[in-house]
ROKOLMAR-232562 format. One record per residue (C-alpha): x, y, z; residue in three letters. Coordinates in Angstrom, 1 decimal. Example, Ala and Ser with C-alpha at 12.3 -4.5 7.8 and 13.67 -1.06 7.14 Angstrom:
REM residues 2
MIFI       x       y       z    r
MIFI    12.3    -4.5     7.8  ala
MIFI    13.7    -1.1     7.1  ser
***
This chain:
REM residues 328
MIFI       x       y       z    r
MIFI    -2.7    89.8     0.2  met
MIFI    -0.8    86.4    -0.9  pro
MIFI    -2.5    83.2    -1.3  thr
MIFI    -1.2    79.8    -0.6  phe
MIFI    -2.3    76.2    -1.2  lys
MIFI    -4.6    74.6     1.5  ala
MIFI    -6.9    71.5     1.8  ile
MIFI   -10.3    73.2     2.4  val
MIFI   -13.4    71.4     3.6  ile
MIFI   -16.7    72.9     2.6  asp
MIFI   -20.4    72.0     3.1  lys
MIFI   -22.7    71.7     0.3  thr
MIFI   -26.6    70.5    -0.1  asp
MIFI   -25.3    67.1    -1.0  ser
MIFI   -22.9    66.8     1.9  gly
MIFI   -19.2    68.0     2.2  gln
MIFI   -16.6    68.5    -0.6  lys
MIFI   -12.7    68.6     0.0  val
MIFI   -10.2    70.0    -2.3  ala
MIFI    -6.6    71.3    -2.5  leu
MIFI    -7.1    75.0    -3.4  thr
MIFI    -5.8    78.5    -3.2  asp
MIFI    -6.6    80.2     0.1  phe
MIFI    -6.2    83.9     0.6  asp
MIFI    -4.0    84.8     3.7  glu
MIFI    -6.6    87.8     4.8  lys
MIFI    -9.1    84.9     5.4  asp
MIFI    -7.0    83.3     8.2  leu
MIFI    -8.8    83.5    11.5  met
MIFI    -7.8    85.6    14.5  glu
MIFI    -4.7    84.8    16.4  gly
MIFI    -1.5    86.6    17.7  asp
MIFI     1.0    84.2    16.0  val
MIFI     1.4    83.6    12.1  thr
MIFI     3.5    80.5    11.4  val
MIFI     4.8    79.2     8.3  arg
MIFI     3.7    75.7     8.3  val
MIFI     6.5    73.2     7.1  glu
MIFI     5.4    69.9     8.3  trp
MIFI     2.1    68.2     9.1  ser
MIFI     0.7    64.4     9.5  thr
MIFI    -2.0    62.4     8.8  val
MIFI    -3.9    61.2    11.9  asn
MIFI    -6.9    59.0    12.3  tyr
MIFI    -8.9    62.1    13.0  lys
MIFI    -7.8    63.9    10.0  asp
MIFI    -9.1    60.9     8.1  gly
MIFI   -12.5    61.1     9.6  leu
MIFI   -12.6    64.9     9.0  ala
MIFI   -11.5    64.7     5.4  ile
MIFI   -13.9    61.7     4.6  thr
MIFI   -16.7    63.0     6.6  gly
MIFI   -17.1    59.6     8.4  lys
MIFI   -17.6    61.5    11.7  ala
MIFI   -18.8    65.0    12.5  pro
MIFI   -15.3    66.4    13.3  val
MIFI   -15.4    69.6    11.4  val
MIFI   -17.9    71.9    13.2  arg
MIFI   -17.2    75.1    11.1  arg
MIFI   -17.3    75.7     7.4  phe
MIFI   -15.2    76.3     5.2  pro
MIFI   -12.4    74.7     7.3  met
MIFI    -8.9    74.1     6.5  ile
MIFI    -8.2    70.6     7.7  ala
MIFI    -5.4    69.3     9.6  gly
MIFI    -5.1    69.0    13.5  val
MIFI    -1.4    69.5    13.9  asp
MIFI     1.6    71.3    12.5  phe
MIFI     5.3    72.3    12.9  ala
MIFI     6.8    75.3    11.6  gly
MIFI     8.4    78.6    11.8  thr
MIFI     7.1    81.8    13.5  val
MIFI     6.5    84.5    10.7  glu
MIFI     5.0    87.4    12.9  ala
MIFI     4.1    87.5    16.5  ser
MIFI     2.3    90.0    19.0  ser
MIFI     2.5    87.4    21.7  his
MIFI     5.1    87.9    24.3  pro
MIFI     6.4    84.4    24.3  gln
MIFI     7.2    84.0    20.7  trp
MIFI     9.1    86.0    17.9  lys
MIFI     9.9    85.5    14.3  ala
MIFI    12.2    82.6    13.7  gly
MIFI    10.9    80.5    16.7  asp
MIFI    10.4    77.0    15.9  lys
MIFI     7.0    75.7    17.2  val
MIFI     4.6    72.7    17.3  ile
MIFI     0.9    73.0    17.6  cys
MIFI    -1.5    70.0    18.4  asn
MIFI    -5.1    70.1    19.0  gly
MIFI    -6.9    73.2    20.5  trp
MIFI    -9.8    72.9    17.7  gly
MIFI    -7.5    73.0    14.8  leu
MIFI    -9.1    71.4    11.7  gly
MIFI   -12.3    71.4    13.8  glu
MIFI   -13.2    75.1    14.9  thr
MIFI   -10.2    76.7    14.0  his
MIFI    -8.5    76.8    10.6  leu
MIFI    -6.1    74.1    10.4  gly
MIFI    -2.7    72.8     9.5  ala
MIFI    -2.8    71.7     5.6  tyr
MIFI    -1.9    75.1     4.6  ala
MIFI     1.3    76.9     3.9  ala
MIFI     0.4    79.4     6.9  lys
MIFI    -1.6    79.1    10.1  ala
MIFI    -2.5    82.0    12.3  arg
MIFI    -3.1    80.7    16.2  val
MIFI    -3.0    81.6    19.7  lys
MIFI     0.3    81.9    21.0  gly
MIFI    -0.8    80.0    24.1  asp
MIFI    -1.6    77.1    22.1  trp
MIFI     2.1    76.5    20.9  leu
MIFI     5.0    74.3    22.3  val
MIFI     8.6    75.3    21.5  arg
MIFI    10.2    72.5    19.2  leu
MIFI    12.5    70.5    21.5  pro
MIFI    16.1    71.1    21.1  glu
MIFI    17.7    68.6    18.8  gly
MIFI    14.3    67.6    17.3  met
MIFI    13.6    68.5    13.7  arg
MIFI    10.3    69.9    12.5  ala
MIFI     9.8    66.8    10.3  arg
MIFI    10.5    64.4    13.3  asp
MIFI     8.0    66.4    15.3  ala
MIFI     5.4    65.7    12.7  met
MIFI     6.4    62.2    12.1  ala
MIFI     5.4    61.7    15.9  ile
MIFI     2.5    64.1    15.4  gly
MIFI    -0.8    64.1    17.6  thr
MIFI    -0.7    60.2    17.3  ala
MIFI     2.5    59.8    18.9  gly
MIFI     2.1    62.7    21.5  tyr
MIFI    -1.2    61.0    22.4  thr
MIFI     0.8    57.7    23.0  ala
MIFI     3.2    59.6    25.2  met
MIFI     0.3    61.1    27.2  leu
MIFI    -0.9    57.4    27.7  ala
MIFI     2.5    56.2    28.7  val
MIFI     2.8    59.0    31.3  met
MIFI    -0.8    58.3    32.6  ala
MIFI     0.1    54.5    33.2  leu
MIFI     3.3    55.7    35.0  glu
MIFI     1.4    58.0    37.2  arg
MIFI    -0.7    55.2    38.0  his
MIFI     2.2    53.1    39.1  gly
MIFI     2.1    50.7    36.1  ile
MIFI     5.8    50.0    36.0  thr
MIFI     7.6    47.2    33.9  pro
MIFI     8.1    45.0    37.0  asp
MIFI     4.2    44.8    37.3  arg
MIFI     4.0    42.5    34.3  gly
MIFI     3.3    42.9    30.6  pro
MIFI     1.3    45.6    29.0  val
MIFI    -1.0    45.5    25.9  ile
MIFI    -1.3    47.8    23.0  val
MIFI    -4.4    47.6    20.7  thr
MIFI    -4.5    48.9    17.1  gly
MIFI    -0.7    48.5    17.4  ala
MIFI     0.0    48.9    13.8  ala
MIFI    -1.6    52.3    13.5  gly
MIFI     0.0    55.7    14.4  gly
MIFI    -0.8    55.9    18.1  val
MIFI    -0.1    52.0    18.5  gly
MIFI     3.3    52.1    16.7  ser
MIFI     4.6    54.9    18.6  val
MIFI     3.3    53.3    21.9  ala
MIFI     4.8    50.0    21.3  val
MIFI     8.1    51.8    20.6  ala
MIFI     8.0    53.9    23.8  leu
MIFI     6.9    51.2    26.1  leu
MIFI     9.5    48.7    24.7  ala
MIFI    12.3    51.3    25.1  lys
MIFI    11.2    52.0    28.9  leu
MIFI    11.5    48.2    29.6  gly
MIFI     8.0    46.9    29.4  tyr
MIFI     7.2    43.6    27.8  arg
MIFI     4.9    44.6    25.1  val
MIFI     1.9    42.4    23.8  thr
MIFI     0.7    44.1    20.5  ala
MIFI    -2.9    43.4    19.2  ser
MIFI    -3.5    43.9    15.5  thr
MIFI    -5.9    43.0    13.0  gly
MIFI    -3.0    42.8    10.4  arg
MIFI    -0.8    39.8    11.4  met
MIFI     1.1    40.6     8.2  gln
MIFI     2.6    43.5    10.1  glu
MIFI     4.0    41.0    12.9  ala
MIFI     7.5    41.6    11.8  gly
MIFI     7.1    45.4    11.7  tyr
MIFI     5.8    45.4    15.3  leu
MIFI     8.6    43.1    16.7  lys
MIFI    11.0    45.5    15.0  gly
MIFI     9.4    48.5    17.1  leu
MIFI    10.0    46.2    20.1  gly
MIFI     6.9    44.0    20.6  ala
MIFI     7.6    40.7    22.3  ala
MIFI     4.4    39.3    21.6  asp
MIFI     1.8    39.5    18.8  ile
MIFI    -1.9    38.6    19.3  ile
MIFI    -4.7    38.9    16.5  glu
MIFI    -7.5    41.5    17.1  arg
MIFI   -10.0    38.7    16.9  lys
MIFI    -8.9    37.5    20.5  glu
MIFI   -10.3    40.8    21.8  leu
MIFI   -13.5    41.1    19.6  thr
MIFI   -15.5    38.2    20.9  gly
MIFI   -18.3    38.2    23.7  pro
MIFI   -17.2    40.2    26.6  val
MIFI   -17.0    38.3    29.9  lys
MIFI   -17.5    40.5    33.2  pro
MIFI   -14.2    39.0    34.3  leu
MIFI   -11.6    36.9    32.1  ala
MIFI    -8.3    35.5    32.9  lys
MIFI    -5.9    38.1    34.2  glu
MIFI    -3.3    38.6    31.3  arg
MIFI    -2.0    42.4    31.4  trp
MIFI    -0.8    44.8    34.2  ala
MIFI    -1.9    47.6    31.8  gly
MIFI    -2.5    48.8    28.4  gly
MIFI    -2.8    51.6    25.7  ile
MIFI    -6.1    51.3    23.8  asp
MIFI    -6.6    53.1    20.4  ala
MIFI    -9.7    51.2    19.5  val
MIFI   -12.5    51.3    21.9  gly
MIFI   -15.8    49.4    22.0  ser
MIFI   -15.5    45.6    22.6  thr
MIFI   -11.9    45.6    22.3  thr
MIFI   -11.5    48.0    25.4  leu
MIFI   -14.1    46.2    26.9  ala
MIFI   -12.2    42.8    26.6  asn
MIFI    -8.9    44.3    27.6  val
MIFI   -10.4    45.7    30.7  leu
MIFI   -11.9    42.3    31.6  ser
MIFI    -8.2    40.8    31.2  met
MIFI    -6.3    43.4    33.2  thr
MIFI    -4.7    42.3    36.3  arg
MIFI    -5.8    43.3    39.7  tyr
MIFI    -4.9    46.9    40.5  gly
MIFI    -4.0    47.4    36.6  gly
MIFI    -5.0    50.4    34.4  ala
MIFI    -5.8    50.9    30.8  val
MIFI    -5.3    54.2    29.1  ala
MIFI    -8.0    54.9    26.5  ala
MIFI    -7.2    57.2    23.7  cys
MIFI    -9.0    56.1    20.6  gly
MIFI   -12.4    55.0    18.8  leu
MIFI   -11.2    53.2    15.6  ala
MIFI   -13.5    50.3    16.6  gly
MIFI   -16.4    52.6    17.8  gly
MIFI   -17.5    54.9    20.6  met
MIFI   -19.5    52.3    22.6  asp
MIFI   -18.1    50.4    25.7  leu
MIFI   -19.9    47.3    26.2  pro
MIFI   -18.3    46.3    29.5  ala
MIFI   -19.5    45.7    33.0  thr
MIFI   -18.3    47.3    36.4  val
MIFI   -16.8    43.8    37.4  ala
MIFI   -13.1    44.7    36.6  pro
MIFI   -13.4    48.1    38.4  phe
MIFI   -15.0    46.9    41.5  ile
MIFI   -13.6    43.3    42.0  leu
MIFI   -10.0    44.0    40.7  arg
MIFI    -9.6    47.6    41.4  gly
MIFI    -8.8    48.2    37.7  val
MIFI    -8.6    51.9    36.4  ser
MIFI    -9.8    53.3    33.2  leu
MIFI    -7.6    56.3    32.3  leu
MIFI    -9.1    58.7    29.8  gly
MIFI    -6.5    60.5    27.5  ile
MIFI    -7.3    63.7    25.9  asp
MIFI    -4.7    65.4    23.7  ser
MIFI    -7.0    68.3    22.3  val
MIFI    -7.3    70.6    25.5  met
MIFI    -4.4    69.0    27.4  cys
MIFI    -3.0    71.6    29.5  pro
MIFI     0.3    73.3    28.2  ile
MIFI     2.5    72.0    30.9  ala
MIFI     1.6    68.6    30.3  leu
MIFI     2.3    68.8    26.5  arg
MIFI     5.7    70.3    27.2  arg
MIFI     6.5    67.3    29.3  glu
MIFI     5.2    64.9    26.9  ala
MIFI     7.3    66.5    23.8  trp
MIFI    10.4    66.7    26.0  gln
MIFI     9.9    62.9    26.9  arg
MIFI     9.6    62.0    23.3  leu
MIFI    13.2    63.5    22.5  thr
MIFI    14.6    61.0    25.0  ser
MIFI    12.2    58.0    25.3  asp
MIFI    11.3    57.5    21.5  leu
MIFI    14.2    55.8    19.6  asn
MIFI    14.7    57.8    16.3  arg
MIFI    15.6    54.7    14.3  gly
MIFI    12.1    53.2    15.1  lys
MIFI    10.6    56.5    14.4  leu
MIFI    12.1    56.4    10.9  ala
MIFI    11.1    52.9    10.4  ala
MIFI     7.3    53.5    11.0  met
MIFI     7.3    56.7     9.1  thr
MIFI     6.4    57.6     5.3  ser
MIFI     6.5    60.8     3.8  glu
MIFI     3.7    62.3     1.3  ile
MIFI     3.1    65.8    -0.1  gly
MIFI     0.2    68.0     0.4  leu
MIFI    -1.5    66.7    -2.7  ala
MIFI    -1.6    63.2    -1.4  glu
MIFI    -3.2    63.9     1.8  val
MIFI    -6.9    63.5     0.7  ile
MIFI    -6.4    59.8    -0.8  pro
MIFI    -4.2    59.1     2.3  ala
MIFI    -7.4    60.3     4.7  ala
MIFI    -9.5    57.6     3.0  gln
MIFI    -6.8    54.8     3.4  arg
MIFI    -6.3    55.7     7.1  ile
MIFI    -9.9    55.2     8.1  val
MIFI   -10.0    51.9     6.2  glu
MIFI    -7.2    50.6     8.4  gly
MIFI    -4.7    50.7     5.4  gln
MIFI    -2.1    52.9     6.9  val
MIFI     0.9    51.4     8.7  arg
MIFI     2.5    53.5    11.2  gly
MIFI     3.0    57.4    10.7  arg
MIFI     2.4    59.6     7.5  leu
MIFI     4.4    62.8     7.5  val
MIFI     3.3    65.6     5.2  val
MIFI     5.7    67.9     3.7  lys
MIFI     3.8    71.3     3.4  val
MIFI     6.2    73.6     2.5  ser
***
């Protein structure tokens, strides 16, 4: 059986070790579709897994990487045939199922989404799980009735992967976007993506009031903790905040006041086990609602050998926008 390059995480007595190594195809896990992986990406979750800063990986050894785009090589699934272009996000990739940072992946056909017409595999991974999550968050705000005429919306962690795509999406859809960032040197970058206003992260990291001055009709939060609690306290009557990240922590030091006195809603966004119909809708929306020029402006390309150091940078908040990984 052939071998191929893969980033493998293993557990040792002293912790975990990560290396770009040769992997034997016969050791891939069960699945009814084998895919030649062409592109992947580095999400914040990938950074946590590779650095071991959070217990993302629950099976060892593990090929890292939570999403990929590529071409079907072999399939016994009725929906897929050799040559089909596909995307896979989540479903335990890189956590419980061997993941995307490898030249091949074997997965369940039910996990796959067809690459939308007119979208390249590279673009799909420039978007990646971070961008697909941002789209799910936008769709959740829309379902809750948070339209552009309701008022401005805030995006936290705006210079990161989820935040960058969220800013670009919301701006294209006609929202007035306030971008919150701890990197004010990125103000020009964020305005280029469509942000109308930039605020410093510290405005949202102070002590949380049960109710603060109403500022936004809604928001997309990728930070969690005190930042999310402050955003909730500042959300206007009947507004909603979509929560999809924990870069600032898993805790939520909030009160019930925004919910019971202003009718604010907290919308949870899960990308990992998201139903397939919603995934297809999100990817289809991304073909029309995300400006490709802005996607290119937020994207940098690296090779598989550069993923491990990139993982360290992303958890340290040193990565702007999206990192797309050329796998094969």
